[in-house]
N, C-alpha and C positions, 0 to 999 in steps of 0.2 A: 719528628723533630724534638728534640726536648731540650727543656730551657738550659741545663745544666751543659750543651753544648756552645750557648752564649754566655759571653762574661758578661753581665750586666754594668759590672765598673767601666770596662772598656767603653763601653756603648754609652754612659753617661758621660767619659770623659770627651769622649768625641761630640758629644751634644753640647761640652761645657755645663755640664750640669752637677752639684755638687749633691749627694745621696748620701743619707746616713746609713748606718749599717741594718736599720729596718725598713726602710724603703728598698734596699738593694732586694734584700727577703723578698720583701711584700711584690715589689714591682715584677722581680724575676718568677712568682708564681703565677702572674697575672699574663706573663709572657709566654710562660710555658702551656698556661689553658688557651693562651690565642692562638701560639702552634700548633696543639693537638688539632682544636678547630680548624685551622689551616688544610691538615693531613686529611684529615677526614671529607673537607669541600674536595682536597685533590683527587680522593678515593671514588667520587662521582660519576657515574657515567652520561655525559654530554654529548654523545654521540650522533644522537637524536636534536640537539638543539641547535638550532640554526645560528651560525658568529654575527655577532652585530657588533656597529661601532657604538649606539648609544642603547639603552634600554626605553627611554620613551620617544615615541617618533616627534620627529620633528619636521617643520615647513616653513619654507620663506615666506613671510607675508607681505603681499606685494596691493599696491591701490592705483588706480590711475591717475597719470599728472594731469593738472590741471591748472592753467593758467589761473592765475590770481593778484588782484594790484598790489602793487608793494609800496613800501613808503617811500616817501620823497628824500631822496640824498640830501638835500640842502636843509631840511629839516631836523633830520638824523642826525648830521654834523654838527648843526648850530646847538646841540645839546651834548656835545662831546667835550670832556676837559681839555685835550688839546687836540690841535688838526693840524696836519701838513698839507697843502693843496685839498684832494678830494678824498682824504685818507685820513684813519683815526691815528693819532699818534700815543704809542705806548713807549714806558720805558722800555731800555733794553735790558735783557734778562741773562744773553751769554755775551761774557766777554770776549774781547777779541783776540 
């Protein structure tokens, strides 16, 4: 696919980017180089390569649950700017 098939001005308009004539020419050439590279990658034989969802192997990191003492509710609520009963009171962020 060559860059002549892509209207750089139209793509810039869709992206709401104002380009000068020099930028259209420069980006058109860069886009052409990029598309040539993609075409060369498309020609590679990858039949022996296993399909992957990720390049880097990932795994879940888990730890054992351990009971630890928690903070005293009354001590924590005593430091709150506002409280309502046994809860923190915070400003409403969603209108009714």
